[in-house]
C-alpha atoms as one frame of an Amber mdcrd trajectory, in Angstrom:
protein
  -3.573   6.407 -38.774   0.224   6.710 -38.866   1.674   5.360 -42.056   5.087
   4.603 -40.592   5.812   1.072 -39.362   5.546   0.239 -35.692   8.538   1.897
 -33.978   9.820  -1.128 -32.117  13.101   0.707 -31.599  11.221   3.322 -29.565
   9.662   0.658 -27.377  13.104  -0.852 -26.829  14.443   2.536 -25.723  11.569
   2.922 -23.256  12.280  -0.526 -21.793  16.002   0.227 -21.458  15.296   3.606
 -19.865  12.851   2.132 -17.347  15.242  -0.623 -16.356  18.165   1.789 -16.035
  16.091   4.004 -13.757  14.841   1.256 -11.466  17.481  -1.485 -11.498  18.776
  -0.262  -8.135  15.305  -0.428  -6.558  14.841  -4.214  -6.671  16.354  -4.951
  -3.244  14.459  -2.206  -1.401  12.531  -3.606   1.592   8.815  -3.400   2.190
   8.004  -0.058   3.825   5.054   1.651   5.527   1.737   0.275   4.174   3.520
  -2.618   2.442   3.420  -4.401   5.793  -0.372  -4.391   6.204  -1.234  -4.956
   2.531   1.430  -7.575   1.742   3.382  -9.010   4.663   0.419  -9.503   7.038
  -2.334  -9.740   4.406  -3.672 -13.322   4.701  -5.944 -12.955   1.661  -2.991
 -13.181  -0.759  -1.543 -16.401   0.655  -3.542 -18.888  -1.440  -4.115 -18.002
  -5.078  -6.481 -20.962  -5.399  -8.990 -19.400  -2.991 -10.371 -16.962  -5.529
 -13.224 -15.632  -3.440 -10.873 -14.707  -0.592  -8.316 -13.159  -2.957 -10.924
 -11.052  -4.738 -12.705 -10.090  -1.510  -9.390  -8.825  -0.147  -8.626  -7.620
   3.368 -11.512  -6.229   5.425  -9.432  -3.753   7.406  -8.531  -0.272   6.193
  -5.362  -1.054   4.235  -4.306  -0.049   0.726  -5.510  -3.310  -0.845  -8.992
  -3.101   0.698 -11.805  -2.892  -1.876  -9.343  -3.211  -4.760  -9.601  -6.814
  -5.986  -7.390  -6.484  -9.076  -4.609  -4.997  -6.954  -5.017  -7.752  -4.366
  -4.999 -10.396  -7.118  -1.710  -9.051  -8.467  -0.203  -9.304  -4.979  -1.512
 -12.865  -4.636   0.178 -13.813  -7.918   3.455 -12.378  -6.608   3.015 -14.283
  -3.339   2.296 -17.544  -5.188   5.625 -17.337  -7.017   7.865 -15.842  -4.341
   6.131 -15.492  -0.990   7.242 -12.273   0.639  10.519 -12.140  -1.289  10.625
  -8.460  -2.162  12.473  -8.670  -5.506   9.532 -10.236  -7.356   7.191  -7.444
  -6.281   9.657  -4.796  -7.448  10.146  -6.515 -10.805   6.387  -6.583 -11.411
   6.142  -2.897 -10.455   8.855  -1.943 -12.941   7.216  -4.028 -15.688   3.855
  -2.345 -15.046   5.538   1.055 -15.228   7.347   0.399 -18.494   4.177  -1.077
 -20.054   2.335   2.096 -19.063   5.084   4.132 -20.737   4.763   2.077 -23.921
   0.994   2.661 -24.007   1.572   6.361 -23.311   3.968   6.477 -26.259   1.349
   4.953 -28.540  -1.405   7.266 -27.296   0.672  10.457 -27.606   2.042   9.429
 -31.005  -1.412   8.879 -32.485  -2.754  12.056 -30.890   0.075  14.195 -32.265
  -0.611  12.829 -35.735  -4.240  13.989 -35.397  -3.285  17.422 -34.077  -0.268
  18.323 -36.185  -1.217  17.056 -39.661   2.419  16.205 -40.298   3.805  19.475
 -38.891   5.307  17.784 -35.846   7.664  14.767 -35.668   5.065  12.659 -33.837
   7.283   9.604 -33.277  10.215  11.565 -31.878   8.128  13.795 -29.611   6.038
  10.878 -28.333   9.244   8.988 -27.556  10.708  11.992 -25.724   7.547  12.364
 -23.637   7.339   8.639 -22.816  11.030   8.289 -21.891  11.036  11.431 -19.776
   7.839  10.236 -18.070   9.225   6.764 -17.343  12.475   8.045 -15.782  11.084
  11.129 -14.014  11.971  11.012 -10.281   8.453  12.087  -9.296   7.367   8.568
 -10.350   9.535   6.777  -7.789   6.828   6.643  -5.131   4.480   4.863  -7.560
   7.122   2.326  -8.599   9.665   1.799  -5.804   7.102   1.879  -2.981   5.618
  -1.553  -3.664   1.997  -1.117  -2.577   1.650   1.976  -4.727   1.301  -0.518
  -7.517  -2.290   0.572  -6.880  -1.444   3.835  -8.665   0.775   2.477 -11.450
  -1.486  -0.487 -12.287  -4.516   1.785 -12.348  -2.469   4.169 -14.498  -1.662
   1.429 -16.998  -5.340   0.471 -17.275  -6.385   4.130 -17.538  -3.962   4.747
 -20.408  -4.986   1.527 -22.124  -8.655   2.491 -21.901  -8.049   5.750 -23.772
  -5.614   4.088 -26.187  -8.150   1.392 -27.088 -10.751   4.072 -27.793  -8.337
   5.806 -30.182  -7.628   2.517 -31.952 -11.357   1.802 -32.184 -11.965   5.145
 -33.888  -9.091   4.564 -36.303 -10.218   1.033 -37.137 -13.854   1.993 -37.747
 -16.561   1.139 -35.249 -19.231  -0.667 -37.231 -17.638  -4.076 -36.968 -14.440
  -6.090 -36.959 -11.426  -4.633 -35.211 -13.196  -1.448 -34.142 -15.646  -3.356
 -31.954 -12.836  -5.455 -30.521 -10.981  -2.291 -29.500 -14.147  -0.908 -27.904
 -14.624  -4.113 -25.913 -10.996  -3.955 -24.771 -11.501  -0.343 -23.679 -14.527
  -1.258 -21.538 -12.729  -4.288 -20.071  -9.651  -2.210 -19.196 -11.876   0.438
 -17.626 -13.666  -2.153 -15.489 -10.358  -3.651 -14.333  -9.114  -0.165 -13.490
 -12.237   0.514 -11.395 -11.346  -2.616  -9.416  -7.764  -1.380  -8.945  -8.135
   2.156  -7.578 -10.965   4.659  -7.264  -9.203   7.397  -9.267 -10.187   5.364
 -12.351 -13.637   6.941 -11.928 -12.617   9.774 -14.253 -11.552   7.497 -17.136
 -14.961   7.401 -18.920 -15.133  11.178 -18.757 -11.580  11.479 -20.091 -12.464
   9.287 -23.068 -15.461  11.538 -23.735 -13.262  14.655 -23.494 -10.792  13.066
 -25.911 -13.609  12.200 -28.304 -15.065  15.711 -28.227 -11.631  17.362 -28.573
 -10.043  15.259 -31.308 -12.788  13.221 -33.032 -16.411  14.371 -32.708 -17.892
  17.839 -33.205 -19.442  18.056 -29.745 -20.314  16.021 -26.656 -23.745  15.361
 -28.123 -22.251  14.189 -31.396 -19.883  11.835 -29.570 -22.684  10.337 -27.475
 -25.017   9.912 -30.462 -22.386   8.212 -32.605 -21.116   5.897 -29.859 -24.044
   5.571 -27.458 -23.626   1.813 -26.896 -19.911   2.143 -26.201 -20.398   4.997
 -23.733 -23.262   3.175 -22.062 -20.940   0.249 -21.362 -18.029   2.494 -20.405
 -20.036   4.569 -17.927 -21.617   1.340 -16.720 -18.283   0.437 -15.130 -19.125
   3.071 -12.514 -21.601   0.554 -11.071 -18.719  -1.819 -10.295 -16.768   1.012
  -8.671 -19.787   2.115  -6.609 -20.326  -1.435  -5.373 -16.662  -1.830  -4.382
 -16.617   1.536  -2.589 -19.806   0.730  -0.658 -18.417  -2.692   0.276 -15.596
  -0.877   2.076 -17.923   1.486   3.913 -17.670   4.261   1.343 -14.945   6.214
   3.128 -11.722   4.132   3.262 -12.112   3.417   6.957 -13.353   6.910   7.794
 -10.237   8.633   6.446 -11.644   9.960   3.148 -14.936  11.446   1.997 -17.499
  14.035   2.964 -18.392  12.028   6.056 -14.830  11.832   7.354 -15.328  14.662
   9.851 -13.297  17.224   7.909 -14.702  20.514   6.661 -14.579  20.369   2.858
 -13.330  23.953   2.520 -10.546  23.334   5.015  -9.277  20.430   2.923  -9.777
  22.225  -0.419  -7.599  25.117   0.739  -4.747  22.655   1.299  -5.159  21.411
  -2.270  -4.104  24.734  -3.771  -0.718  24.139  -2.143  -0.778  20.484  -3.180
  -1.485  21.211  -6.852   1.099  23.984  -6.970   3.622  21.599  -5.395   2.873
  18.954  -8.018   3.460  21.455 -10.845   6.741  22.585  -9.278   7.946  19.012
  -8.792   7.220  18.226 -12.429   9.822  20.811 -13.448  12.054  20.837 -10.355
  11.717  17.465  -8.595  13.339  18.401  -5.310  12.862  17.852  -2.527  10.891
  14.638  -2.947   9.169  13.688   0.295   7.753  10.284   1.153   5.246  11.529
   3.750   4.357  15.233   3.860   2.211  14.944   6.973  -1.046  16.625   7.854
  -1.283  20.394   7.581  -4.100  22.944   7.461  -4.357  26.392   5.899  -5.651
  28.971   8.373  -6.267  31.775   5.857  -6.414  32.288   2.114  -3.513  34.708
   2.406  -1.173  31.785   3.125  -1.767  30.326  -0.311  -2.479  33.358  -2.461
   0.357  32.618  -4.907  -0.376  28.891  -5.113  -4.069  29.604  -5.607  -3.240
  32.162  -8.314  -1.183  29.593 -10.221  -3.831  26.858  -9.932  -6.694  29.154
 -10.920  -4.725  30.492 -13.886  -4.027  26.945 -15.111  -7.676  26.063 -14.595
  -8.760  29.100 -16.626  -6.423  28.103 -19.478  -7.847  24.580 -19.325 -11.472
  25.722 -19.495 -10.707  28.076 -22.375  -8.897  25.296 -24.210 -11.747  22.852
 -23.674 -14.190  25.438 -24.986 -12.042  25.888 -28.098 -11.427  22.109 -28.423
  -7.641  22.463 -28.299  -5.013  19.905 -27.370  -3.869  22.224 -24.571  -7.387
  22.161 -23.129  -7.391  18.371 -23.151  -3.958  18.286 -21.469  -5.331  20.535
 -18.721  -8.399  18.320 -18.348  -6.081  15.308 -18.027  -4.047  17.053 -15.313
  -6.980  18.355 -13.256  -9.385  15.496 -14.011  -7.117  12.730 -12.784  -6.237
  14.675  -9.638  -9.876  15.640  -9.010 -10.976  12.605  -6.929  -8.157  12.989
  -4.401  -8.264  16.794  -4.473 -12.027  17.155  -4.021 -12.831  14.313  -1.598
 -11.845  15.637   1.873  -9.308  13.595   3.776  -8.088  13.603   7.338  -4.450
  13.038   6.331  -2.221  13.052   3.229  -2.822  16.493   1.784   0.152  16.109
  -0.572   1.022  12.694  -1.996   3.503  12.403  -4.815   2.142   9.193  -6.331
  -1.086  11.033  -7.198   0.865  12.729 -10.007   1.645   9.415 -11.730  -0.727
   9.985 -14.676  -1.140  13.751 -14.458   2.602  14.166 -14.988   2.148  12.923
 -18.570   0.082  16.003 -19.479   2.641  18.409 -17.993   5.519  16.738 -19.813
   3.607  16.556 -23.089   2.911  20.287 -23.036   6.513  21.050 -22.041   8.109
  18.833 -24.715   5.882  20.056 -27.537   6.381  23.663 -26.425  10.176  23.311
 -26.451  10.006  21.837 -29.936   7.770  24.629 -31.207  10.117  27.275 -29.762
  13.286  25.706 -31.133  11.691  24.273 -34.242  13.444  22.868 -37.259  16.052
  25.651 -37.240  17.454  24.532 -33.912  16.774  20.810 -34.095  20.196  19.930
 -32.676  19.604  22.166 -29.682  16.187  20.571 -29.143  17.822  17.150 -29.055
  20.471  18.383 -26.608  17.784  19.798 -24.316  15.760  16.588 -24.511  18.651
  14.214 -23.912  19.968  16.385 -21.069  16.555  16.381 -19.376  16.349  12.591
 -19.629  19.876  12.085 -18.266  19.281  14.432 -15.324  15.899  12.849 -14.543
  17.399   9.367 -14.753  20.186  10.294 -12.357  17.768  11.828  -9.869  15.569
   8.730  -9.990  18.486   6.394  -9.317  19.514   8.654  -6.438  15.967   8.765
  -5.040  15.710   4.974  -5.142  18.694   4.852  -2.799  16.549   6.512  -0.129
  14.391   3.362  -0.114  17.329   1.068   0.670  16.223   0.659   4.305  13.323
   1.722   6.474  15.680   3.842   8.558  17.130   5.594   5.494  13.686   6.412
   4.065  12.263   7.843   7.282  15.500   9.659   8.147  15.272  11.368   4.766
  11.626  12.225   5.419  12.390  13.683   8.855  15.221  15.758   7.411  12.874
  17.273   4.836   9.764  17.567   7.046  11.077  17.896  10.611   7.692  19.181
  11.818   5.927  15.958  10.774   5.176  13.834  13.871   4.203  10.793  11.784
   7.642  10.785  10.147   9.349  10.787  13.571   6.972   8.055  14.735   7.773
   5.857  11.720  11.499   6.509  12.134  11.184   5.359  15.741   9.665   2.060
  14.616  12.314   1.615  11.929  15.108   2.273  14.420  13.571  -0.136  16.886
  13.403  -2.907  14.264  17.036  -2.171  13.395  18.037  -2.694  17.038  18.642
   0.973  17.864  16.493   1.272  20.990  17.984   4.575  22.138  17.483   6.108
  18.705  13.897   4.877  18.737  13.302   6.496  22.132  14.630   9.808  20.796
  12.319   9.622  17.765   9.247   8.685  19.832  10.035  11.558  22.198  10.205
  14.043  19.310   7.008  12.700  17.720   5.137  13.163  20.994   6.650  16.607
  21.539   5.228  17.662  18.183   1.899  15.913  18.793   1.231  15.205  22.495
  -2.239  13.813  21.683  -0.753  11.126  19.397  -2.406   8.140  21.092  -0.833
   5.453  18.893   2.551   7.098  19.395   2.108   6.863  23.181   1.068   3.225
  22.866   3.976   2.184  20.638   6.459   4.041  22.840   5.047   2.082  25.748
   5.554  -1.198  23.872   9.230  -0.365  23.355   9.705   0.518  27.011   7.942
  -2.700  28.031  10.280  -4.787  25.866  13.226  -2.959  27.456  12.003  -3.972
  30.896  11.033  -0.410  31.885   7.543  -1.437  32.967   6.618   1.533  35.130
   7.422   3.981  32.329   5.579   1.744  29.863   2.492   1.723  32.078   2.513
   5.532  32.121   2.579   5.598  28.302  -0.238   3.064  27.980  -2.359   5.012
  30.457  -1.673   8.235  28.523  -2.747   6.524  25.301  -6.004   5.378  26.883
  -6.757   8.839  28.241  -6.493  10.084  24.664  -8.257   7.124  23.045 -10.140
   4.952  25.570 -11.020   2.355  22.917  -7.471   1.643  21.772  -7.439  -2.139
  22.053  -3.651  -2.577  21.781  -3.099  -0.174  24.673  -5.515  -2.149  26.866
  -3.767  -5.405  25.931  -0.250  -4.145  26.583  -1.242  -2.332  29.765  -2.857
  -5.546  30.971   0.314  -7.528  30.271   2.448  -4.922  32.061   0.145  -4.892
  35.085   0.177  -8.698  35.189   3.982  -8.640  35.313   3.740  -6.101  38.159
   1.565  -8.517  40.137  -1.640  -6.489  39.689  -3.712  -9.387  38.400  -7.137
  -7.841  38.989  -6.343  -4.650  37.064  -4.635  -6.715  34.368  -7.721  -8.884
  33.827  -9.934  -5.814  33.529  -7.818  -4.281  30.764  -7.309  -7.572  28.924
 -11.050  -8.264  29.012 -11.636  -4.783  27.564  -9.130  -5.509  24.780 -11.121
  -8.632  23.878 -14.365  -6.646  23.910 -12.902  -4.037  21.563 -11.232  -6.534
  19.218 -13.047  -9.862  19.649 -11.865 -11.213  16.310  -8.158 -10.878  17.091
  -6.215 -13.939  18.193  -3.613 -11.851  20.062  -6.226 -10.249  22.319  -7.790
 -13.596  23.189  -4.401 -15.192  23.817  -3.250 -12.537  26.259  -6.567 -12.603
  28.133  -6.312 -16.397  28.354  -2.804 -16.141  29.811  -4.043 -13.775  32.506
  -6.974 -16.051  33.320  -4.618 -19.018  33.623  -2.307 -17.044  35.920  -5.298
 -16.143  38.095  -6.278 -19.810  38.409  -9.329 -19.631  36.140  -8.403 -22.744
  34.158 -11.738 -23.477  32.495 -12.184 -19.878  31.319  -8.558 -19.822  30.110
  -9.098 -22.986  28.043 -12.141 -21.378  26.419 -10.184 -18.217  25.559  -7.199
 -20.135  24.180  -9.620 -22.098  21.997 -11.192 -18.820  20.853  -7.734 -17.495
  19.968  -7.088 -20.579  17.836 -10.332 -20.030  15.900  -9.330 -16.506  14.876
  -6.707 -15.196  12.430  -3.381 -14.130  13.916  -1.085 -11.468  12.516   1.821
 -13.476  13.955   1.639 -17.296  13.473   3.627 -17.706  16.695   0.466 -16.728
  18.613  -1.314 -19.864  17.427   1.716 -22.010  18.257   1.821 -20.609  21.800
  -1.953 -20.974  22.183  -1.794 -24.657  21.229   0.988 -25.203  23.756  -0.697
 -23.334  26.612  -4.132 -24.887  26.155  -2.487 -28.305  25.970  -0.769 -27.654
  29.311  -4.055 -26.660  30.937  -5.849 -29.702  29.536  -3.060 -32.007  30.687
  -3.040 -30.497  34.188  -6.786 -31.069  34.438  -6.366 -34.741  33.530  -7.521
 -34.381  29.913  -4.363 -35.769  28.291  -6.203 -37.192  25.275  -7.442 -33.704
  24.404  -4.039 -32.174  25.093  -2.109 -34.404  22.667  -3.503 -32.912  19.393
  -2.639 -29.410  20.616   0.952 -30.363  21.434   1.219 -32.008  18.019  -0.143
 -28.894  16.298   2.442 -26.735  18.085   5.230 -29.120  17.017   3.995 -29.244
  13.434   4.491 -25.485  13.235   7.694 -25.478  15.300   9.563 -28.781  15.376
  12.362 -27.418  17.648   9.944 -26.603  20.501  11.702 -28.550  23.288   9.078
 -27.769  25.953   6.283 -29.053  23.715   8.201 -32.282  23.006   8.725 -32.837
  26.726   5.156 -32.144  27.788   3.764 -34.199  24.917   5.983 -37.041  26.102
   4.477 -36.737  29.590   0.915 -36.721  28.224   1.613 -39.792  26.084   3.158
 -41.549  29.087  -0.036 -41.003  31.086  -2.034 -42.442  28.165   0.199 -45.532
  28.070   1.679 -44.697  24.661   5.182 -45.445  25.888   7.132 -45.749  22.618
   5.841 -42.389  21.400   6.546 -40.838  24.807  10.153 -42.047  24.622  10.570
 -40.567  21.145   9.478 -37.136  22.336  11.672 -37.238  25.449  14.600 -38.168
  23.165  13.733 -35.217  20.887  13.706 -32.957  23.950  17.215 -34.051  24.925
  18.534 -33.609  21.386  17.249 -30.027  21.393  18.069 -29.225  25.041  20.432
 -31.772  26.661  20.063 -30.135  30.094  16.263 -29.925  30.018  15.013 -30.443
  33.626  13.704 -33.972  34.347  13.752 -34.993  30.676  16.466 -37.636  31.141
  14.843 -39.010  34.292  11.464 -39.181  32.538  13.022 -40.988  29.585  14.591
 -43.566  31.907  11.230 -44.033  33.618   9.563 -44.729  30.273  12.285 -47.155
  29.215  11.988 -48.972  32.544   8.247 -49.350  32.032   8.845 -50.681  28.497
  11.198 -53.479  29.652
């Protein structure tokens, strides 16, 4: 165990470095999957409903099947709603805590390896600071929902760190047992944060065999109870994975419809890219897009590099060297995402969050060994220069996250052949009010990928909002030819056809949307509107009621459903049933002039004259020229005299 006192100064430097790197990221908006996992994730809205928070969203979003991640988002929401700054602050704190744990782990490991021949404190600090400010980490920190990676990374590091402390403290009682319990607890929490944690028990065993025990068998015999508990956390992970269908919504796994070898060939390029970015972090790309390797010749150099590194790792593991363990850390942590076939995301920078530590550790120690004591000043110059450059690149990269448009424009510039990047830029431009720019981006996305059904559908939505219904209808029909069960396309096509006066065709598509997505309030609401327009009042009332019993991505849907069903009930002479619906609409939206007026009319029919007058008065305050409101108010006042 190190004899030097706890280097609090080193921890302070890590904190300062982390904050300097990410201070300009705190105002960055939610982007990409942040929307589905945070903004429209209803399971984080009430921290008191523990079962809902821990169950998480049922749809295929980043927070699905990851209860600890979802809980952390719920805590953020409880304190600040969807205010983005709080989420960024928590992300930065998680990252700097991970760096502190990394410092402690590397420091204690270097003491074991070097027997005093290496300045363990200084090298561990260099590795931790360089790791915390490295620009390759930005996707795991600045992109809010990738807290999944950084939080899992913190728990992964803490699991291994606690094992090291347990060994140092002695394992037969007292503090050693406490550290073992903490290791198992951290491992279990990590399993409930992200699936990559699956390799943590194996990494602890590799660490044990490399630096502590004489062999795997020796490690397991000496610590059988600890390893039994540690590997037992796999049961929690297996249960969580199976709860989500076992394949992340059909996008990952051996049943995802992708040939394993086809995906594995892409991973030679991915791993080679990760190694390059560790040393030369440019260009950094938010979304690399889907690509496939048609022949081994395309990746012969990348494959050569990866296989050579793998050979060095296996040799090192056989010889029980620190270099072998570093290689196991690099390949082992990347193994789950590199071996499980996926339909998209062949290269993802946040996957390097933990693996980067091994690359930097080898690089920093190697530089020190080359320069050594004779060139200590030069070693410090190299180290400080690397940190300053990395810090500057991170600050610069954070600027790309300043707006949705900036992030996707940067992505398109670096990967112009990526249709998803053009598609996302189109949406960002549309939200920013640049309709023509959005049209250009949708057009390019569909040129690159004509069979992009969701791209056709979203392009149609934009055209529909612009009043270009005929063009929108063509896009919706194209989307349905490509994907006949695309519920949103049926819904929007139905609405467009209804506006064109083709009520029969509209009802058919809206009914199909409800069949495909029966649990969605929006689908029910639109079908109910079409039924009401066609004169099917009773069926429309039933559908509006169904919409109100289902969750809505946009709360305005429930407000409108209350208002519309109230109108239908009032028109059919059921004013007493209509009143609570008008009141519910006004509770959510107090400035709803139409609801005030119609509620006033319903109350008048029920003989509740004073209340009717109050709502007519509210109507006139909100809309002084509202048709008939003043005459209706005078009629009520006359009746009250």
